[in-house]
N, C-alpha and C positions, 0 to 999 in steps of 0.2 A: 743525780739530786734534785729533785724538783721544787723548785724557789723562784721567786722571779715571771717573766711570763716563759713560761714550759717551750722548750723547744727539742724538737723531737723526731726525728727520720724518719720517715715515713715513703717508703720507692726513694721517688729521684724529690717530693717533698721537703720542708720545714715545718709543724706546725709548731701554730703557736699555740697558747693554753690563758683562758682566764678560768678561776674559783667561784664556785657556785657553792654559799654557803646553806648546807643540806641541812645538818643537826650537830648538836653537841652539848654530851651531858657529862653532870660530874655527881659524886658523891651514889646515893643510894642508887638515884636513876642510871648513871652508867653501870649497877651491877649485872648487870642480861646477859650487854652485848659486850662487857671486859670478863664473862667467863667464856662464853661463846668465844671469845676470841683465842684465849687462854686451853682454854679445852680441846676446841674444835678448829677451828680455820679463820685465816685473812676473812677469807670465803662469806665464811659461816654467818662472820660480823659485820661485813660491807650488805648482806643479803637481809637483813634481822633489821639493821641504818637503814637504805634505802626506802624503808616503808613508807618513811619525812617525804621521797623525793616527788612531790609531786608539778611539779615543774613549777612552779612559781619561787623562782628563784628572790630572796629576799633581799639578799646580799654578794654581789660578784666584784670578785679583788683582780687584782693583776698577780697579786703574792698570794698564796696557800697562808691561811692562819695557824700553820703548824709552828709551833715552842722549838727553841734550839735542842734541848732534852726529849721534846716529842718522839717516840717509834714512828713510823713512817710506813705505806702499800699501797700501790698501785694496782688496783686490783674491780674488774668490769666497770672502766669506766670513773671510774672514785680514788680521789687520794684521804684512804685510812689513818688518822692520825690518833695516838693514846698514850696514855705514861699511865703505867701501872700503878707508880708508887703515889702520883698524886689523885690518880681514883679519878679520869679525866677519859672519857675517847669524843669525835668528832668524823662526819664524815663530808667531804666538798666535792662536789662533781666537776670534773675537768668539759672541759664549754671551747673546742676549737675556732678561734678568731680568721674570724674574714680575712682571706689575706687577699688584697684588690688594688 
């Protein structure tokens, strides 16, 4: 599970991440990426939503913006969160925190 400062083993190192909010869509705006997710794959939805990733992060967080009832998956260095019942989808980029 990826909450808080995510720690992941990479070889011998432990890496911590922060979350960069890329985009959140709900209602009619979320229809297209939710359809991609449902009909194709997580990767298809991430590829669609990462078009909004312009390396200008407006919000960096130590914790994911994911809700407790959201579904989520990590793909291509992003955290995709969604809730079909509530009609929304969001994308956050995982950014490694420097260990000095």
